[in-house]
C-alpha positions in Angstrom: 6.8 -16.8 -17.1 7.7 -17.4 -13.5 10.9 -15.9 -12.1 12.7 -17.9 -9.5 13.7 -16.3 -6.2 16.4 -17.4 -3.9 15.9 -16.2 -0.4 19.1 -15.9 1.7 18.9 -15.6 5.4 21.6 -15.4 8.1 20.6 -18.9 9.3 18.4 -21.6 8.0 15.9 -21.2 10.9 14.9 -17.6 10.2 12.8 -18.0 7.0 12.0 -14.3 7.3 12.5 -13.2 3.7 10.2 -15.9 2.3 7.5 -14.6 4.5 7.6 -11.2 2.8 6.8 -13.0 -0.5 4.2 -15.3 1.0 2.3 -12.4 2.5 2.3 -10.3 -0.7 0.8 -10.8 -4.1 3.7 -10.8 -6.5 2.7 -12.3 -9.8 5.4 -13.8 -12.0 7.7 -14.5 -8.9 8.0 -17.7 -6.9 10.3 -18.6 -4.0 12.2 -21.4 -5.5 14.9 -22.0 -2.9 16.2 -20.8 0.5 19.7 -20.8 1.8 21.8 -19.4 4.6 25.1 -17.4 4.5 27.3 -20.5 4.6 25.8 -22.0 1.4 27.6 -22.1 -1.9 25.4 -19.4 -3.4 27.0 -19.0 -6.8 26.7 -22.7 -7.4 23.1 -22.8 -6.2 22.2 -19.8 -8.4 23.6 -21.6 -11.5 22.1 -25.0 -10.7 18.6 -23.7 -9.9 18.5 -21.1 -12.7 17.7 -18.4 -10.2 16.4 -15.1 -11.5 16.6 -13.0 -8.4 18.3 -13.1 -5.0 16.6 -11.6 -1.9 19.4 -11.2 0.6 18.3 -10.4 4.2 21.1 -8.5 6.0 19.1 -7.4 9.0 21.3 -7.5 12.1 24.3 -8.7 10.1 25.2 -5.9 7.8 28.9 -6.8 7.4 28.4 -10.5 7.0 25.5 -9.8 4.6 27.7 -7.5 2.4 30.3 -10.2 2.4 27.7 -12.7 1.1 26.7 -10.1 -1.6 30.4 -9.9 -2.6 30.6 -13.6 -2.9 27.6 -13.7 -5.2 29.0 -10.8 -7.3 32.4 -12.5 -7.9 30.6 -15.1 -10.0 27.2 -13.9 -11.0 25.4 -10.8 -12.2 22.0 -12.1 -11.0 19.8 -9.2 -9.7 20.1 -8.9 -5.9 17.8 -7.0 -3.6 19.1 -6.3 -0.1 16.6 -6.3 2.8 16.9 -5.0 6.3 19.7 -2.5 5.7 20.3 0.8 7.5 20.5 4.4 6.4 24.3 4.4 6.8 26.0 6.0 3.9 28.9 3.5 4.0 26.5 0.5 3.5 24.7 2.3 0.7 28.0 3.0 -1.0 29.1 -0.7 -0.7 25.7 -1.7 -2.1 26.3 0.5 -5.1 29.8 -1.1 -5.6 28.1 -4.5 -5.6 25.6 -3.3 -8.2 22.6 -4.4 -6.3 19.2 -3.8 -7.8 17.8 -2.2 -4.6 18.6 -1.6 -1.0 15.6 -1.6 1.3 16.2 -0.3 4.8 14.4 -1.4 8.0 11.5 -1.6 8.4 11.0 -3.2 5.0 7.8 -1.8 3.4 6.0 -4.5 1.4 4.9 -1.8 -1.1 8.6 -0.8 -1.6 9.5 -4.5 -2.1 6.7 -4.8 -4.6 8.0 -1.8 -6.6 11.5 -3.3 -6.5 10.3 -6.7 -7.8 8.4 -4.9 -10.6 11.5 -3.0 -11.6 13.6 -6.2 -11.6 10.9 -8.0 -13.7 10.9 -5.1 -16.2 14.7 -5.5 -16.5 14.5 -9.2 -16.9 11.9 -8.9 -19.6 14.0 -6.4 -21.5 16.9 -8.8 -21.4 14.7 -11.6 -22.5 13.3 -9.7 -25.4 16.7 -8.8 -26.6 18.3 -12.2 -26.4 16.7 -15.5 -27.7 18.4 -17.6 -25.0 16.8 -18.2 -21.5 16.8 -15.0 -19.4 18.7 -16.6 -16.5 21.5 -17.7 -18.9 21.8 -14.2 -20.2 22.0 -12.8 -16.7 24.9 -15.1 -15.8 26.8 -14.2 -18.9 26.3 -10.4 -18.4 29.3 -8.4 -17.3 28.9 -7.9 -13.6 29.5 -4.1 -13.7 26.7 -3.4 -16.2 24.2 -0.7 -15.2 21.1 -2.1 -13.3 17.7 -1.5 -14.7 16.2 -0.5 -11.4 16.9 2.8 -9.5 20.5 3.2 -8.4 20.8 2.9 -4.6 23.3 5.7 -4.2 20.9 8.2 -6.0 18.2 7.2 -3.5 20.6 7.9 -0.7 21.4 11.3 -2.1 17.7 12.2 -2.4 17.1 11.1 1.2 20.0 13.3 2.4 18.5 16.3 0.5 15.1 15.7 2.1 16.5 15.5 5.6 19.0 18.4 5.2 17.0 20.7 3.0 17.3 23.5 5.6 21.1 23.4 5.4 23.6 24.5 2.8 23.9 21.4 0.6 26.4 20.7 -2.2 27.0 17.5 -4.1 30.7 17.8 -3.2 29.8 17.5 0.5 27.8 14.4 -0.2 30.5 12.9 -2.4 33.1 13.5 0.2 31.0 11.9 2.9 30.4 8.8 0.7 34.1 8.9 -0.5 32.9 9.1 -4.1 34.1 11.2 -7.0 31.8 14.2 -7.3 31.7 14.2 -11.1 30.8 10.5 -11.0 27.9 11.0 -8.6 26.7 14.0 -10.6 26.7 11.8 -13.8 24.8 9.0 -12.0 22.3 11.4 -10.6 21.5 13.0 -13.9 21.3 9.7 -15.7 18.6 8.5 -13.3 16.7 11.7 -12.6 17.0 13.4 -16.0 18.2 16.6 -14.3 21.3 17.8 -12.6 21.7 17.6 -8.8 21.5 21.4 -8.6 18.3 21.5 -10.6 16.9 18.8 -8.3 17.9 20.6 -5.2 16.4 23.9 -6.5 13.1 22.1 -7.3 13.0 20.6 -3.8 13.6 23.9 -2.1 11.1 25.8 -4.2 8.3 23.2 -3.9 8.9 23.1 -0.1 8.7 26.9 0.0 5.5 26.9 -2.0 4.0 24.3 0.4 4.9 26.4 3.4 3.5 29.6 1.8 0.2 27.7 1.1 -0.2 26.0 4.4 1.5 28.0 7.2 1.6 31.6 8.5 5.4 31.6 8.6 7.2 34.8 7.7 9.0 34.8 4.4 12.4 35.0 6.0 11.5 32.0 8.1 10.5 30.0 5.0 13.6 31.0 3.3 15.7 29.8 6.2 13.7 26.5 6.4 14.6 25.7 2.8 18.2 26.5 3.1 18.5 30.2 2.1 20.3 32.4 4.7 20.1 35.5 2.4 16.5 36.6 1.9 17.2 38.5 -1.3 18.7 35.4 -2.9 15.6 33.4 -1.9 13.3 36.1 -3.4 15.3 36.0 -6.7 15.2 32.2 -7.0 11.5 32.0 -6.1 10.5 34.5 -8.7 12.6 32.8 -11.3 11.1 29.4 -10.5 7.4 30.5 -10.1 7.2 33.7 -12.2 5.9 35.6 -9.2 7.1 36.9 -5.8 6.7 34.9 -2.6 4.3 37.5 -1.3 2.2 37.5 -4.4 2.2 33.7 -4.5 0.8 33.6 -0.9 -1.9 36.2 -1.8 -3.0 34.1 -4.8 -3.4 31.1 -2.5 -5.6 33.0 -0.1 -7.8 34.3 -3.1 -8.3 30.8 -4.5 -8.7 29.1 -1.1 
């Protein structure tokens, strides 16, 4: 089955989004129509039986989000945003519009391919559950249903953790920055990652510590500081609980097996 893509650009002359599809090998997807921000997109989506919207917001984040809102007022069709930024506010707005994915600049074709595969999986699931055409089911679906692909806000949280691993990080700090309820974010995170935020944070800290022990000559206290522990004793305790051995013994074992 071919899924129909609607590519939406800021203006009709750009044709940038379609080029991503033309250059890649994406079976089961076809660029069926193109439009600009001024088009009657909900009507076009219904008339052309669109399965997925690729919305390019590069250089026009505010206007692009307004277009996304226009689509969402009338349709629950999957939407992938292209050309966004790492701004938390934009990611938060994308979550509120229930987009399927949010790909920041520069758009990686491999990331786009993974997003398309995730959307395709979701469309197939809907199609196997309902005997009517997939697109018809999409347009009937309640707009605020949970998307099949990864939640953009969870990806934002994980990116924040990766970049700020050396600092004291709490989910409440992140929630306050994004102006979200902390309990809600914790629930969304656990739903997607199958572990709590604190469990995820601990894993990232410990795996980074293991890597530094294996590949550098950094002192233990330097490694502890690099993964967000200002108290060395607390790092020792957490590392032993996670690995079953001390940091010093872990490093010695790496040298023996190297």
